[in-house]
C-alpha angles and dihedrals in degrees: 000000000000121000110239114226099201140022089245090062089051092054092044091052093059111091118258095242093052091049091048093050092048093051091047091052092048093048096045093045090048091052091047092049090048091051091050089049089053090055097256097113093128095051092041091051094050093050103034107032133062104248121179111261096010101077090080090065097035105040094167088072087077086071102031094049090064090063101040120086107192098174123094090223091052097047103026093223126105117218125180108239100051091117092066091063091051089052090054090059095046 
């Protein structure tokens, strides 16, 4: 295993698909967190997450839910309106 001399070489050694999926996850999760911070957690949850019974009317959530990490443990960021999304599920 070669020793990488700079962080740029480390990023360049990661496959393009992996980098693209990681960036998509970070961007979508950031948009979701920002919408929750703005007080739109219910709307964001309906249009970005896969909720039981709603995917029939919002089929794009089958794709977007793969890139959104709503949990604090998954993202590592705490945002204030996370409880509203949990209330949607229950």
